[in-house]
N, C-alpha and C positions, 0 to 999 in steps of 0.2 A: 598501284600499278607498278610493274618492273620498270626500272629506268631503261630508257633507250639510249643506245650506243652507235657510234661510227667508229670506223678505225682510220687512224692516220699513221702511216707506217707500223701497222700491226698493234698500235696501243690503243685500247678502247677509252673513249672519251664520253661522258654522259652528257645528253642534250637536255635542257630543260623542256619539260612538256608543255610549256605555254608557248615557247618557240617553235616546236613541232605543229602544234595545233595553229598557230598565227601562220606557218607556211601553208599549212593544208588550207587554209580558209584564203588566203591569196592564190593559191594554185586553183582551188576550185571556182573561184571567182572569175578568174581570166578565162577559164575554159568554158563557161556559161555564155553562150552566144547573145542571149537576151540581155544580159548585164552590159554589154559594149553598146553604148548609144550609137545610134545610126547618125551619121556625120555628112553634111553637106558642104563643099566650098564653092562660092561664087565669085568672080570678077566683075567690076563695074568701072563704068568710064562715063564721065561728062565735061563738055567744055562749052564756054559760052565767050561772047565778044563783050568788052567792056562799052560802056557808054556813059554820059554824065551822070551823077546821081547823088545820092547821099548815103552810099555805104553798100558793101558787098555782104549777100547773105552768104555765109560760111558755116555750114552745121547748125542752121538755125540761129546763129548768132550775127548780129550786124557789124563786121567789121567798119569802124569810121573812117571814110575818106570820100573824095569826090567823084566816086565812081560807082556804078551799080553793073549788073549784067543786064545784057540785050536778051530777052527770052520772052516765052509766051506764058511762063510762070514767075516765081520769085527767082529763078535762075540758080538755085542754092546747088552749086556743083557736087557738094559733099553728099547732101541728103539724096539728088539725083543718082549719083554714083552707087550710095548704098543701096537704093532701091533697084537698081539695076543688077546689082551683084546678087541681092536676094532672090529675084525674079529668076536669074539666069541659073541658080545653085538648085533649083527645082524644075528647070525647064519649063518655064512659064513665059518665054518671051523676054521683052525688055520693056523698058518703061514707056516708050513710045507706042506699044501695042494696048497697053492698059490706060494711058493717059494721052491721047493724040493732040495735035495741035488744032483743036476744035472748038467752038463757043462753050461748049460744055465744060472744058477743062482750062478755060481762060484765068490766068491770075491765080491759080491756087498756090498756096504756101507749100515748100518742101515737106514740113511737118505734116500737112493734111495728106499729103500724098505717101509719107512713110507709113502714116496709121493706117490707111487703107490697105496698102502692101503688108503690113504686119499682120493684118487681118487675115488676108488671103493665105500667108504661109501657116499662121496658125490653124486653119481650116484643114491643111494639109499635114498636121500634126507636128509642125516644127517650131522652132523659136531660134532667136538670133543668140549668139553666146558671144560673137568676137568679131571686132572690126580692126582692119589695118589699113591707113588712110595716107594717101599721098596728096597733098594739094602743091600744084604747080604753077608758079606766078613769079613774075618779077618784083612787083610793087601791088599793094602795100605789103610791107613786112609781117608775117602773121605771128613771130615769136612773142611780140607783147600781148597778145590775145589767145596764145595757145591754151591756157588752163581755162578760159572762159568758154572756149569753142568745145573742148573737151566735157566740160561740165553741161553745157547745151545739149551735146550730142546723147550724154548719158541720161539727161532728164526726157529726151525724146523716145530713145529706146528703151531704158529700162536696163540698160546694161551698168555694170559698176565701171568707173572711171579707170581702173586697172587692166579692164580689157578692150579698152579702146586706144589702140595706136594713131597717133598723129604727127605726120612730118610735112614741113613745108620745103619746098625744093625751087630752084630756078632752072630756067632752062638755058643758062649760060649765055643768055642774049641770042638764042637762035628762034628762028620761026616766029609765028605770031605772039607767043608767049614772049619770048625775047624782045618783040619790039614792043611790048606791052599793050597788045591790041586785046589781049583776053587771059584767061586762065583755063586750067584743066584740073580734074580730079581722077585719082585710080583708086579703087577699093577692093580689097580681098574681105569677105564676110564668111563665117562658119556659122552654120546652122545645125543643132541638133534635134533629133526626134525625141 
């Protein structure tokens, strides 16, 4: 085939054919609507008071300390906020709609509730692709357990650890968190169809 040219200041320059084909493929892929995955983004929140106990469930990992969460379930604020964000992204209500404080749902693990919710979103044709998590508490410090928490979340969700963002923050001694009465979690979840 004859060489392709473009002009820069009226001087012709040959363009390699593979560059033209690559550019055409990229252009064609971007313009095909079906090739762009449908994405949903959801926000989730959960908080619980502390009580005496043998550790805090955070993302399916028990952080060793003399506290636990006072809750109808295991109180795992991370998994509960993830569930809330997944449901919200598809307009399916919140965790309380699907798992109310009744005898039927007394003491379930966050992992069990996550698996049920994951099946719900899969029935709608979606799967979880990315998590961004903020845990807010004064104590215990989560930095020593960060890698273990991320690994636990990856095992539960099936996500790569690279697709899980986890940050621990304090409330600068303000409010119930600052008074060390409890903890909270915020999550942003991305789902793809």
